N, C-alpha and C positions, 0 to 999 in steps of 0.2 A: 493382460489383466483387464477385467471389466470395471470401468471407472465411470462414476457419475460426476457431473460438474454443475454447480449451482452458482449463477451470477456471471453474466457474460458482458461485462463492461469492456472498456478499451483494453484493460490488462487481461481480464479473464478470458476474453475471446481468443487472444493470442496463445495463452497457456493451453486452453482446450484444443486449439488447432495443432499445437506441437505434440500433445498427447496422441492425437489422431495420426500425425506423421510418424510417430514412434510405433504405430501398429496396435495400439490399445483400442478396445471397443469402448466408445465414449457415448454416454447418454446425457443430454444437456437440458437444463431448465433455466429459464429467465423470465422475469416479470413481463417484459415486452417481447413480442414474438420475432421481430426482425433478426436479432442476433442468433436466435435458434435456427431460423431458416437458413442463414448464411452458413452455419456449421453443418446442418443436415446436407447441404449441397456438397460438403467436403467429406461426407461419410458418417457423420454423427447420427445418433438416434434421438428423436425429440421426445422428451418426457412430458407427459400430460399434467403432471403435478410434481412438486419436490420429492414426494415419496418415491416416485419412479426412479429418481436418481440415486436412491439409497439401497438399491437391490443388488449391487455387485460386490466386488472385493474392496473397493475404496470409493470415497466421494471427496472431491475438492469443492470448496466454496470460496467465493471471493466477492463478498457483499460489503457495502460501504461502511457500516458501523454496527455497534452493539444492537441498537434498536431494530434495524432491518433484519438482523439474524434472529432476534426474538420473534419478529412478526412472521418470518418464514417457518419458525418452529424448531430451529436447530438448537435451542437451549433446553428442549424437553420433549414436547408432544410428538414431534416428528421422529424422534429417536426410537420410540417404541415400535415404529413400523419398519425400521431398517433391517437389512439382512444381518444375520448373526455373524459376529466376527468382523464386521465392516470397520475400516479405519477411515476416520474423517480427518482430512487435511484442510485446515482453515488458513487461507493465504492472506486474509485481511488483517489490517492493523486495528486491533481492538484494545479495550482497557485491560489492565492487569487483573482487576477484580473479576471481570467477565470471563477472562481466560481460565481462571480457577473454577468458576461456576460451570463452564462448559466441560472442563476435564472431569469434574465430579459427576455431572449429568451423564456423560458418556460411559464412565466407569459403572455407574448404577445400571445402565442399559446393556452392559456387557460389550461395549464397543471401544475401539481404539480412538484416541484423539491426539492430534499433533497440531500445535500452533506453528505455522510456517510463514510468517509475514515476509515480504520480499522487498529488496532494494532494487530499484530500476524503474525506468519509464517505459511506455508502451513499445517503443522501438527495441528496447532490450528484451522485453517479453517476447516480441515477435522473433527475434534472433536467438532465443533461448540463452540469453546472457544474464539472467537474473541472479542475484545472490539471495539464497533462501536461508533464513534463520529458523531452524526447526527444533522445537522443544517437545519432548515426549518421552515415552519409555523406550528403552534400547531395542526391544523386539520390533515395535512398530516402525521405528526409524530405519532399522535394517531392512524391513520389508519394503519400505517406500523409497529407499535411496536410489535404486536403479531407475525409478520413475522420475525422481528429482533430477537425476543426471540428464534427462531429456528435456527439461524445461529451464534449467539454470546452469550457470558456469561454476558455481560453488555452493556448497551447503555447509552452514555452521551449525553443529549439533549441540544442543543444550538439554539438560536432564529434566526440565519441567516446562510445560506450555507457557506459563506466565512469565518465565524468564526470557523466552523468545520474544514475547510482546514488549517486555520492558527494554530489551535490547533494541528493537525496532523503534520504539517511541523515543529513546535517547538519541538514536541516529537521526531520525527526522527532526528532532529538536535542534540538533547541531546544524543540519542543512538550513532550517528556517532561520536560525541565528546568523548564518553566513549570508543568506539572501538579504537579511535586514542590514548587515554591515556593508555589503556591496552597495545597496541602494543609498545608504547614508553617505558613503564615500563618493559615489558618482554625483549625488546632489550637491555635495560640498564643492567638488571640482567644477561642475557646471556653473554654480553660483559665482565661483571665483574666476571664471573664464579660462579654465584649463580643460583641454580635450580629454574626456574620460576614455575615449578609444585608445589613445596613446598610453594612458595609465593601465588599462586592461592588457594591452599588448606587452608592456614591460613586466608587469607583475605576474602575468600568467606564464611567462617564460622563465621566471627566476624564483620568486618567493612563494607564489600560490599556483602550484603546478597541477593541482587536483582537478577532477571533473566538475566539481561544483562551481569553482571560480571561472574555469574556462567556459563551460557550457551555459550554466545559469547566468554567469556574468555577461555573456554575449547576449542572452535574451534581454537582460535588464538594460544593457548598453543600447541595444537596438529597439527597445520597447516593444518586443514581440511576445505577447502574452496569450495569443489565440492562434490556432485552437489549443485548448488546455490539455497537456499531457497528464497533469495532476491538478485538479481544480483547487482554487483558492479556499473554498469551504472545507476541503479535505485537509488542507494545511492548518486551518483554524482548529479543526477537530483534533489533529495530532498534537498541536500545542496544548490544547485543553487536556488531552490524555497525559501529557508530560506533567502538567500542573497537578492533575489528580494523583498521579503516581508519586510525585514529590510530597504532596500533602500526606498521603498514606504512609510514607516512609520517613516523614519528618525532615525533609531536605528543602532548604531554601533555594529557589530558582528565580531570582529577580528578573533575569533576562526573559523568562517565559511570560512574566506579567507584561513587560514591554511589548513582546510579540503579540500577545492577545489584543492589546490596545490597537496596535497597528492593523492587525487582521480585521478587528471589529470596524475600524474606520473604513477599510477597503470595502467591506461588505455594505456598509452604510452608503457608500458611493455607487453601489450597483456593480461592483467588480466580482461578484461571487462566482461567475462562470469563467473568469480569466484563469490562467495558470497561476499556481501559488507563487511563482517568481515575481508576480506583480506586487508582492510585499515590498520589493525593491523600488517601486514607483511611489510609495506612500510618502517617503521623505521628500522626494522631488516635488510632488504636488504641494506639500505643506510649505516648501521653500519657494514656491512660485516659479519653478523651472520645469 
């Protein structure tokens, strides 16, 4: 398949590299040139503009937020220059409202659109172990499933793009809430003179056996927040997406309001480039430990 790729951050770079490994012809575009050059060395073709990446069978994009996607033109102007019948797979976590807008804009231009936000950190993207939550029409999903199988370990199919983004927003909200609770628990233990490493060892082996407590818990325990696999500002973005979705659906999410305050505080302290697990350090700082 001839595939374009727009947005080569730490996640996007690995996804594009796996598409190359699978034998697809990949044309890549990024706002900064270094990631493009790295993939060209692996066999990709460099796009001179985003338009060049929309001339094949499909295009993947993995940009940071709604605003950047608008700036690139993926909400309208750029679509008029795309190859007929192209399917756009958007791997980014975006707002529910913007997902609906994108679906309508692509339909108007005669293009396919799939929202396919992913669960996983850069190392999972590199090893093709991502979980994709893919929302779109059945025909587009069927066309792209063999490609999804080369970049992820599981695809969860939903019947509308905005449902996929709501799914991902809810998932990231749960992760953020657990990071906060881990941080509060560790701060309480440290303040009381109890070794949080022992606590983490016991609970990760019995009650909290999932990846979030084991892996992120270890990051918070060891205070290792750099280099960031997922930046703190992106965590704040996703918490705000959950708040906006809740407001739109008339759902109270008081924990989201707490998380926003904690992330805002972390940003005010200059932590914006740390991993979003640094939310677990906020309570420790406030407690003086």
